[in-house]
C-alpha positions in Angstrom: 31.8 -41.7 36.8 28.1 -42.4 36.7 27.4 -39.8 39.4 29.4 -37.1 37.5 27.2 -37.2 34.4 24.0 -35.9 36.0 26.1 -33.2 37.8 27.7 -32.1 34.5 24.3 -31.9 32.9 23.0 -29.7 35.7 26.0 -27.4 35.4 25.6 -27.0 31.7 21.9 -26.3 32.0 22.6 -23.6 34.7 25.2 -21.9 32.4 22.8 -21.9 29.6 20.3 -19.8 31.7 22.8 -17.0 32.3 24.3 -16.9 28.8 23.5 -13.5 27.1 20.8 -13.6 24.4 22.1 -13.8 20.8 22.5 -10.4 19.1 19.4 -11.0 16.9 17.0 -11.5 19.8 14.8 -8.4 20.3 14.6 -7.1 23.9 10.9 -6.3 24.8 10.0 -4.5 28.0 6.6 -3.6 29.5 6.0 -0.8 32.0 2.9 -1.2 34.2 3.7 1.3 36.9 5.1 4.8 36.7 8.7 5.0 37.8 11.0 7.5 36.1 14.2 5.5 36.6 12.6 2.3 35.3 11.2 4.1 32.2 14.5 5.7 31.4 16.4 2.4 31.8 13.9 0.5 29.7 14.0 3.2 27.0 17.7 3.0 26.7 17.9 -0.8 26.6 14.7 -2.2 25.0 14.0 -2.5 21.3 10.2 -2.6 22.0 8.9 -0.7 24.9 5.2 -1.1 26.0 3.5 1.4 28.3 0.6 -0.5 29.7 -2.3 1.1 31.7 -0.3 3.4 33.9 -1.4 6.5 35.8 1.2 9.3 35.6 1.5 11.3 38.9 0.5 14.9 39.1 3.0 17.3 37.5 5.1 14.5 35.9 5.9 14.0 32.2 5.8 10.5 30.8 9.4 11.1 29.4 10.2 8.9 26.5 13.1 10.9 25.1 15.8 8.3 25.6 14.5 5.7 23.2 17.1 3.6 21.3 17.4 4.3 17.6 15.0 2.1 15.7 12.9 1.4 18.8 9.2 0.6 18.8 7.0 2.3 21.4 3.6 0.8 22.1 0.8 2.3 24.2 -1.6 -0.3 25.7 -4.6 -0.1 28.0 -5.7 3.2 29.4 -3.0 5.8 30.2 -4.1 8.7 32.5 -2.5 11.7 34.2 -3.2 13.1 37.7 -4.3 16.7 38.1 -2.0 19.6 38.7 -1.8 23.1 37.3 1.4 23.2 35.2 2.6 23.7 31.6 3.4 20.1 30.9 3.8 18.3 28.5 2.1 15.2 29.7 4.0 13.0 27.2 7.3 13.7 25.5 8.8 11.4 22.8 12.1 11.9 21.0 14.4 9.8 18.9 15.4 8.6 15.4 13.7 5.8 13.4 11.0 5.4 16.0 7.7 3.7 15.6 5.0 4.9 18.0 1.8 2.8 17.9 -1.3 2.2 19.9 -2.5 -1.4 20.5 -6.1 -2.3 20.1 -8.4 -0.8 22.7 -5.9 1.6 24.2 -6.6 5.2 25.0 -4.4 8.1 26.1 -6.8 10.0 28.3 -5.7 13.6 29.3 -8.7 14.0 31.6 -9.1 17.5 30.3 -12.3 18.2 32.2 -10.2 18.6 35.3 -8.5 21.7 33.7 -11.2 23.0 31.3 -12.5 26.4 32.3 -13.3 28.0 29.0 -10.1 30.0 28.9 -7.6 27.6 27.5 -4.1 29.1 27.4 -5.5 32.7 27.8 -6.0 32.6 31.6 -7.6 30.6 34.4 -6.0 27.4 35.3 -2.5 26.7 34.1 -3.0 23.8 31.7 -0.4 21.2 30.5 0.1 20.6 26.8 -0.4 17.0 25.9 2.1 15.3 23.5 5.5 16.8 22.5 7.3 15.1 19.6 10.8 15.6 18.5 11.3 12.8 16.0 13.4 12.1 13.0 12.6 9.5 10.3 9.8 8.2 12.4 6.1 7.3 12.5 3.2 7.8 14.9 0.1 5.8 14.1 -3.1 4.3 15.4 -3.1 6.4 18.6 -6.4 7.1 20.3 -6.3 10.4 22.3 -9.1 12.1 24.2 -9.7 15.0 26.5 -6.4 17.0 26.2 -6.2 19.9 28.7 -5.1 22.3 25.9 -3.0 21.6 22.7 -2.8 18.0 21.7 0.3 17.3 19.5 3.3 19.8 19.5 5.4 18.8 16.5 8.5 20.8 17.0 12.0 20.2 15.6 10.9 17.1 13.6 12.2 15.8 10.3 10.7 13.2 8.0 7.8 12.3 10.4 4.6 10.5 9.3 1.5 10.7 11.6 -1.5 8.7 10.5 -4.6 7.0 11.7 -4.7 9.1 14.9 -8.0 9.9 16.6 -8.2 13.0 18.8 -11.6 13.3 20.6 -12.0 16.4 22.7 -15.7 16.6 21.9 -16.6 16.6 25.6 -15.0 20.0 25.7 -17.7 21.5 23.5 -20.0 21.9 26.5 -17.3 21.3 29.2 -15.1 24.4 28.7 -12.5 23.0 26.3 -10.5 25.8 24.6 -7.2 26.1 22.7 -7.3 22.3 22.1 -5.3 22.5 18.8 -4.9 19.0 17.3 -1.5 19.4 15.5 0.7 22.4 16.0 3.8 22.3 13.7 6.9 24.4 14.2 10.5 24.3 13.1 9.9 21.0 11.3 10.4 19.7 7.8 8.9 16.8 5.7 6.0 16.1 8.0 3.0 14.2 6.7 -0.3 13.9 8.7 -3.0 11.8 7.1 -6.1 9.7 7.7 -6.8 11.3 11.1 -10.1 12.2 12.8 -10.2 15.2 15.0 -12.9 16.7 17.3 -11.7 19.8 19.1 -12.2 23.5 20.0 -9.3 25.1 18.1 -7.2 24.7 15.0 -7.3 21.2 13.5 -3.8 22.0 12.0 -1.7 25.1 12.7 1.6 25.4 10.8 3.5 28.1 12.6 6.8 27.5 10.9 8.4 24.8 8.8 8.6 23.4 5.3 7.2 20.5 3.2 4.2 19.8 5.4 1.4 17.6 4.0 -2.1 17.3 5.6 -4.0 14.7 3.7 -7.4 13.0 4.0 -8.2 14.2 7.5 -11.6 14.9 9.1 -11.9 17.9 11.3 -14.9 19.1 13.4 -15.8 21.4 16.2 -12.7 23.6 15.9 -11.3 26.6 14.0 -10.4 25.0 10.7 -7.2 24.1 9.0 -4.7 26.9 9.4 -1.4 28.2 8.3 -0.3 30.3 11.3 -0.5 32.4 13.0 2.8 33.3 11.4 4.9 36.0 13.0 6.3 36.9 16.4 8.2 33.7 17.0 11.9 32.6 16.6 11.1 31.1 13.2 8.5 32.8 11.1 8.9 31.0 7.8 6.3 28.6 6.3 7.1 27.1 2.9 5.6 24.2 1.1 2.3 23.2 2.8 -0.2 21.0 0.9 -3.7 20.4 2.4 -5.7 17.9 0.3 -8.8 15.7 0.6 -9.9 17.0 3.9 -13.4 17.5 5.4 -14.1 20.4 7.8 -17.5 20.5 9.6 -19.2 22.3 12.5 -16.3 24.6 12.8 -15.7 28.4 13.1 -13.6 28.5 9.9 -12.7 26.2 7.0 -9.6 27.2 5.0 -7.6 29.7 7.1 -4.3 31.6 6.8 -3.4 34.1 9.5 -0.3 36.3 9.7 0.4 38.5 12.6 -0.1 42.3 12.5 3.2 44.2 12.4 5.3 41.0 12.4 7.9 39.9 9.8 8.3 36.5 8.1 7.1 34.7 5.0 4.4 32.3 3.8 4.9 30.7 0.4 4.0 27.7 -1.8 0.7 26.9 -0.1 -2.0 24.6 -1.6 -5.5 23.8 -0.3 -7.2 21.4 -2.7 -10.3 19.2 -2.6 -11.7 20.5 0.6 -15.3 19.9 1.7 -16.9 22.3 4.2 -20.2 22.0 6.1 -21.8 24.0 8.9 -19.0 26.6 9.0 -20.0 29.2 11.5 -17.9 32.3 10.7 -15.7 32.0 7.6 -15.5 29.5 4.8 -12.2 30.8 3.4 -10.4 33.4 5.5 -6.9 34.9 4.8 -5.9 37.7 7.0 -2.8 39.8 7.6 -4.1 41.6 10.6 -4.1 38.8 13.2 -3.9 39.4 16.9 -4.9 36.7 19.3 -8.6 37.0 19.6 -8.9 40.5 18.1 -7.8 41.2 14.5 -7.0 44.8 14.0 -8.8 45.3 10.7 -5.7 46.8 9.1 -3.3 44.3 7.3 0.4 44.7 7.3 2.9 43.3 4.7 5.7 42.1 6.9 4.6 38.4 6.4 3.7 38.3 2.7 1.7 35.3 1.3 3.2 34.3 -2.0 2.4 31.3 -4.2 -1.0 30.3 -3.0 -3.2 27.8 -4.8 -6.8 27.1 -3.6 -8.6 24.6 -5.8 -11.9 22.7 -5.6 -13.1 24.0 -2.2 -16.9 23.6 -1.8 -19.5 23.6 0.9 -21.7 25.7 3.2 -21.4 28.5 5.7 -24.1 29.2 8.3 -26.4 32.1 7.7 -24.7 35.2 9.3 -21.3 33.9 8.4 -19.0 34.9 5.5 -18.2 32.7 2.5 -14.8 34.3 1.6 -12.9 37.0 3.5 -9.4 38.2 2.5 -7.5 41.1 4.1 -3.8 41.2 3.2 -1.0 43.3 1.9 2.0 42.3 -0.3 0.4 39.1 -1.6 1.4 37.7 -5.0 1.0 34.7 -7.3 -2.4 33.5 -6.2 -4.5 30.9 -8.1 -8.1 30.1 -7.1 -10.3 27.8 -9.1 -13.5 25.7 -8.7 -14.5 27.6 -5.5 -18.1 27.0 -4.5 -18.6 28.2 -0.9 -22.1 29.6 -0.2 -24.7 30.0 2.5 -23.3 32.9 4.4 -25.2 36.2 4.3 -22.9 38.6 6.1 -20.4 40.3 3.8 -17.1 41.9 4.5 -14.9 44.0 2.2 -11.8 42.3 0.9 -8.4 44.0 0.6 -5.1 43.1 -1.1 -6.2 40.2 -3.5 -3.5 40.0 -6.2 -4.5 40.7 -9.8 -5.5 37.5 -11.7 -6.1 35.5 -8.5 -9.5 34.2 -9.7 -11.3 35.0 -6.5 -13.4 38.0 -5.3 -15.5 38.8 -2.3 
């Protein structure tokens, strides 16, 4: 009997090793080398998935669209992508109740210099979009992104998403040929909040192309084309309703406050607020609202197929470069506009405004 006791103890210990973990134990997985099958398997099975310091091969998407409901996705170390001309995206994330977070010291480096040629999406090299999000009841925060080949975040088909404390630094593209490096493009989404972000880029800091209940709050934008609604028109969904931009700073940019609707298109823009906006070193337009937009070449003649209704612009102040325009408005069919406490000055070039609704409180 004495010899059986140690043997029984060994057997029990062995069984204990292969017993499944209790249901309340969180499964955590770390990916340190790109393998599509491993990433897909870990996405489906792990409550916390860490992507640590990997290089994604040329022409491949870091596909994180199979995440478990309620999963946590962590980016760690330096994530890079090898060069290929293609449309991307370089990262794709989807799911419900997802938390996406960057750990201290991480960076998502799109290595945009390999693609930048001054043409963006208008020609030259075919450039991949960076980060595609299709998330519901989720949060993206504390990400550090730099050098995206073209557009950074494509927020499409999202519901109840919060993006906060994200840094996008494409400043190397100022002299390196960066173009169309939009920070946040929003489409077909609802109840999206973007706040406390810092953006340096060469295109729109925000572009809401369609969607409702979008908040852009306490963000800092520089180097780009301003904070934009639109362009609206010419897409599958051409309705923007309920956008509030508050507490933002725009500097060293072509435009400040911007709304652009497409010439000859149909759709609607309504319930829009820009409030408490600070401008500095704006090169072209402090406030620009135009219904004649065509990519790169406005027509000079607005159309009323995408009317702008219910617009509030309040407490916008700052400076435009000499040779720029403080306020320029060229629309048709607009109504229910309310401007107050507007103090934008410095620009010396003037342009005739058209279509400002009666009682709007603004003139050019």
